N, C-alpha and C positions, 0 to 999 in steps of 0.2 A: 349755217344759214347762207342762202344764196345772195347774189348781188341785189341790192334794193333798186328797183326801177321807178323812176319819177316820170310823171305824165303832165302834159299841159292841159289847160282847160279847167273846167269845174269838176269837183269830185261828185260821186253819185248821190250823196245825201249830207245833211247837216251832221257835224261832229268834229272831233279832234282828228287831225291828219298830220302825218310826218311830211314836212315841206322843206323846200330850199328855193333860193332864188337862182335864176339861170346863171348868174355871174358868180355864184358862191359854191364852195364845196362843203359848207357847214349845213347841218340839218337842224331844224327846229320843229317843235309841235305848234300848230296853229289851229284855232277854232274857225270852222267854216260855217257861217250862219245861213247859207243858201244864196247869199248875194255878195258878201264881202269876207275877206280873211281878217282875222283878229291879229293882234301883235304877237310876236314870237315868244314862246315859252321854252325854257330849258328843262331838261329832265330833273334837275336839282331844285327847281322852283316848288314852293308849297302850292297846294291846291288853291289857296286864297290868292296868291300872287298870280298864278296862271289864269285864274278867272278874271282878275283885274286887267291883265294884258289883253285877254280875249275881248274885252268890252270896247277896245279902240280899233276901229277899222284901219287896215293897212292900205296906204295909197299905191303900193307897189303892184304892178300888173303882171310882173314876170315871175310869179310864184308857181313852182312845180309841186305836185303832190304825189304821194305814194300810198298804196293800200297796205303797206307794211303795218303789222300790229305786233307788239312784243309777245313772244311765246310765254305762256304761263301768266298772262295778264289776269287780274282778279275779275274783270268784267269783259265778256266777249264783245267784239265789235258787231253791231247790228244796225240796220237801217231803222230810224224811228218810225 
């Protein structure tokens, strides 16, 4: 796998995106609802817990996102 590249601005569509803050080296999955980022989810979180975190908008404006998607994921990434 090559280096994961993070981008500023808004992602192209609603969904789960691998994200990080500009000042951090840690990556988290966050839900983008088209206007706001949800709270951070860890890969070890259950689906229920990740959904709960996603409900709460993050006030942080310095979130970077990547179009990285795990190889072999059960569901392919696609625009809704």
